[in-house]
C-alpha positions in Angstrom: 126.6 109.7 112.4 123.8 107.4 113.5 121.3 108.8 111.1 121.4 106.9 107.8 119.2 107.4 104.8 116.6 104.7 104.4 115.3 104.0 100.9 112.1 102.7 99.4 112.4 101.4 95.8 109.2 101.6 93.8 108.1 99.0 91.3 109.9 100.7 88.4 113.3 100.0 90.0 115.0 96.6 89.4 115.2 94.3 92.4 118.9 93.8 91.6 119.4 97.4 92.7 117.8 96.6 96.1 120.1 93.6 96.5 123.1 95.7 95.6 122.2 98.4 98.1 121.5 95.9 100.8 124.9 94.2 100.1 126.5 97.6 100.9 124.6 97.8 104.2 121.8 100.2 103.2 118.3 99.9 104.6 116.0 99.3 101.7 112.4 98.3 101.2 110.7 97.6 97.9 107.2 98.0 96.6 106.6 94.2 96.1 107.9 93.4 99.6 105.6 95.9 101.2 102.6 94.6 99.2 102.2 98.0 97.4 102.2 96.7 93.8 99.7 98.7 91.7 98.9 101.3 94.3 99.1 105.0 93.3 102.2 107.1 93.4 100.7 109.1 96.2 100.2 106.0 98.4 103.9 105.1 97.6 105.0 108.5 98.8 102.8 108.3 101.9 104.4 105.0 102.8 107.9 106.4 102.4 107.1 109.5 104.4 105.4 107.5 107.2 108.5 105.3 107.4 111.2 107.9 107.1 112.3 106.7 103.7 113.4 108.3 100.5 111.7 107.0 97.4 114.0 105.8 94.6 112.1 105.7 91.3 112.4 105.9 87.6 108.8 107.0 87.3 108.6 110.6 86.1 105.1 110.9 87.5 106.7 111.9 90.7 107.6 115.2 89.0 103.9 115.9 88.9 103.5 115.1 92.5 106.4 117.4 93.3 104.3 120.3 91.9 101.0 119.3 93.5 99.3 121.3 96.1 99.1 118.3 98.4 102.8 117.8 98.9 104.3 121.2 97.9 107.7 119.4 97.5 108.8 115.9 96.8 111.9 116.3 99.0 111.7 112.5 99.7 112.0 111.5 96.0 115.1 110.4 94.2 114.5 110.2 90.5 116.8 108.1 88.4 116.8 108.4 84.6 115.3 105.6 82.7 117.4 103.4 80.5 
């Protein structure tokens, strides 16, 4: 049970969600904290994959990445509906 899911929240997710997840003991990074503001979705995904993290986003562009030839599958994406 030592393997826990680590998350990376992109810039479309409220920082309060990161705080809430951390309060519950989850390992979370955010786009602003990692100096990734304004970089492409592909770079965000590369960061998450390189660091063993699942991307949590409300950005539907990740659906496009999911179908791209480069990634075949966005298994590391967790899409949350927008408000």
